[in-house]
N, C-alpha and C positions, 0 to 999 in steps of 0.2 A: 390296243383294240383290234379285233379281227375285222378289217374293212369289208370283207365279203358279206358280213352279216349286219351291216349298218341298218338301223331302223329309224323311222320317223314316227313321232307320237301322233295318235289319232285323238279326236275330240271326246272319245268315250273312255279314255284311259288305256286302251290297247295300243299296239304299235305295229307298223307294217314295214317289211324289208324294202329298202329304197329301189332295189333292182329285182325285177320279177321275170319269170319265164312264161311266155305266151304259148298256149297249147291249141290255138285256133287252127282250123283247116280252111283251105281255099273254098270260096263260096260255091263253086260248081259242084263240089262234093256235097255241100250242105243242102242246097235247094233241089238237086237232082237225086238226092238220097243215094248217091254213088259212094260206095265205101272206099275211103282211102285205106290202104292196107292197115289193118288194125294194129299191126306190130309197130307202125311208125310212131304213134303217140306214146306207146309203151316204151319203146327204145329211146326216143328223144327225151322223155321225162327222166328215165334212168340215167342217161348221159348227163343231163342237167344237174341232177342231184350229185353225181360224181364230181362234176365241175365246181360244185359249191353253191348252186342255186338252192334257195329254201322257200321262195315265194312262187307259187304256181297259179296262173290265171286260166280258168276254164269256164265253161258255161253249159247249161242244158242243151242248147242248140248246136254245140259243136259235136254232139253225139259220140263223144269219146271219153266220157267220165269213167266208164268201167276200166279202160286201159290206163288212164292217168292214175286212178285210184289204186290199181294193181301195182303200178310202178312204185308209188309211194309206200304202199304196204309191204312190198317185197324188200325195199331198202330199210324199212323199220325192222322187219324180221331179221335182216342181215346185220342189224346193229349199227348201220351206217348213220342213221338219223333217228331221232325220237319224234313222236307225233307233235309234241309241243314246239319243236324247232321248225316245223313245216307251217307255212302260211298258205292256206288254200282258199281261193276265191271261186264261187260259182255265181250264176246269174239267172234271174227269173225272166223267162221269155214272155213277150206281150200277150200270148194266148192264155196266160195264167194270171192276168192282171186283176181279175175279180177277187175280192178279199178272201172268199172262202176257198180259192184255189191256190193261194200263196203258200201256205204251210205244206199242203200235200205235194206241191211242186218241189219244194226244198227236200221233203222226205224222200221223194223219188230220186233226186240227185244223190242224197246220202246213201240210199240203198244201192245205187249203182257203184258208188265210191267205196262202199262198206266202211264208212267212217261215221263217228258219232256226231260230229259237228263240222261246220265250215268256219273258217276264220273270218270270212267276209262274204256277205250275200248282197248282190246288187240288183236293182231293177234295170234290166238290160237296155230297154228303150222306153221312152215315155209315150208309147203309141199302142194303147190297148187294142187287141184284136179278138175276134170272136173265138171262144174256146173250141177245142177239137184236136184231132190228130195232126192236121196240117200246120206247119210252122207259119205259112203264109196263106191263110184261108181266103178263097176268092169265090165270087158268084159265077154263074154260067157265062157272064160276059167278060170275065177276067178282072172284075173290079174287086179291090181289096175289101174284105169284110171287117170293118172297124167295129169296136165295141165302145159303148158309152159308160166308161168307168171313171170315177173321180180318183185320180192318182193319190189323193190324200187318204182315201179309204185303203188303197193298195199299201200305202206307207204304214198305216195303222196295223195292217196285217203283218208287215215286215217287222214292226216293233214287237209284235207278239212272238215272232220267231226268235228274236233276240232274248226276250224274257224267258222263253222255253228252253234256252241254252242250245238251240239248234244252229244258231249263228252267233259268233262272238261279237261281230260288228256288222252294221248294215249301211249301205250307201246306194248311189245311183250311177248310171252310165248314160252317156249321150244326152244329158239334160242341158238345155240352154239356161241362161240366167233367169229368165221369167219362170221357167218350170222349177228351178231350184228355189226361187223365192216363194213359189206357191207352197212347197213343202215346209220351208222355214217359217212361213206365216200361218201354218195350219193351226187352228185352235186346238189346244190340248196336246200339242207336240210333245212327245216323251223323249225321243232321241233325234238329234240332227243327223243327216247323212254324214258319214265320216269322210266320204270321198265322192268325186265325180270322175269317172273314167271316160276319157274322150280321145279322139284322134289328135295327136300332137307331134309335130316334128318341125324342122327349120322352115318348111314351106307353109306350115299352118301352126304358128307358135302359140296361138290361143292367149296372147298377152292379156287381153281384157277379161277373159273368163278366168284366167289364172289369178289376176289381181282381185277379182270379185271373190273367188273361192278362198284365197288367203285372208281376205277381210272377214270372212265368216268362219274361219278355222276349219275349212274343208280342204282336204288334200286333193290335188289334181293328179290323176294317174294317166300316163300317156300310153295309148296303143298305136299301132302302125308307126312307131317311133323311127323305124328304118325305111319309111315309105311303105311299100307293100309288095306282095307277089305280083307277077306280071300276068296273072290269070285273065284271059280275054273276057270272060264272063263277069269279071269283077272290076277290072281297070281298063280304061280307054288306052288302047295301044299307043296313042300319041301323047299320053301323059308323061311328064318329066320323070326320069329315073333319079330319085333323091340321092342315092349313094354314088352317082356319077357326077354330081354337081361340082364344078371347078373349085369353088370356095372350100367345100368339104374335102375335096381331094388334096388341095394345097395344104390344108391344116393337117390332114392325115400324114402327108409327106413331112411336114415340119416336125410333128411329134413322133414320127416313125410308128404310126398306128394305122388301123384300118378306118375307112370312112364310117363304118358302122360304130366303131368305138367313139369316134368324135361326136356322132349324132346322139349316142347314149349319154356321154359325158356332159354334153350341152344341157340335157334335161336335168341331170343330177345337180348341176351347179345353179340351176334356176329354182331348185326346191321342188322339182316334179319327181314323183315316183314313176319309174319307167319300166316298160315291159319289152323284153327282147325275144324275138321269135326266130328259131332256126331248127332244122333237123340234122344239121351237119356237125359232127363232133368238134372239128377244128373251130368252127364259128361259135359254137356254144361256149367253148373254153375261152376264146378271144373276147366274147361279150362279157365274161366275168372279170376281165382284166381292166375294166374301166376305172377301178379305184387306184390304179398304179401311176396315173399321171393327172395333170391339171391343165385346164385351158386358161389363158390370160384374159384380162378384161377386154383387151383388143380382139382376141379370138372370139369372145362371146358377142362383141358388137358386130363383128363380121357375120356371125351366124344369125344374129337378130335381123340383120339386113337382108337375109334371104326370104323373109316372110312374104308370101303372096296370097295368103288366105286360100291356098289350094287344097282341096279335099280329095283324097283317094277314095274314101268310103262316103259316097254321097247319100247312102241309104235310100237309093231310088226305088228299092223294093217296098218302101212305105209311101211312095208318091201318092198324093191325094188324101193322105191322112190329115185330119184337122190339127193334130198335135205334132206334126212332123217337126223335129227339133231344129232343123237346119234352115228354116225359113227366116229366123231372126238373125240379126247381125252376129250375136254371140249369146 
């Protein structure tokens, strides 16, 4: 078997590659509408395909779907990959939470990508915001403009996108247990979410949420699996640097691997689908080498012991929202 393309089954009969490539950009570019050089996403996605990645995680709010789509299509045109070998994820931003806006939002992403369907479409956050051009709409006093949308209605619109063939699978992101249960207990539920994509790494191992998701046949997908960028607008400068952790570094030395490879391998062995993010060719290739070694049960215990429920992405941009997902324990 070609380990590079290992997949895990989803509850709707489809499957997802266990290792994915994250295409997100630092928040300062996002919220300030400052353009990261457009070539970056294009170049990194092409490098990732060449390195063996087939699972690409993107979103409307990353504002780079044109570039990621172009990279994928150019590699298809070159005969390097076929469309059916690529697993592409996009996400519904909270300003499109109203049921009538869900399919048009997905169609907008597909138009940018110039693809006929996405493999996975996620509700990005369970925090409906008022519709409009701004990603984070605020009133004159700087207060977030929330919207009163029942997420069960948003989910019903997601189900219609699956039925229409625009998304092969549908899921959620950044949902806590209570919010997941709300969808699972929805009267007339047609499709369960196939996954819940959340921040997950040795400092925030999400053990309780992972156990809950497994019990419901929902895959946990880990973002910020390597910690995160040191962008001052995004991360507190005093926050710990995950990849410099002494335990992680000791295991890297023991296995003659990088700290990043240890952090990624940790998730794979817990049954978590993991996203790796880099724009550097050397690191992109290194991240694909996580199938070449194994951690022992003692190694796994050491890594489990690092958990401190520390979040890099506190989603403070949704502070004050009644549905803020991180106010619950998990």
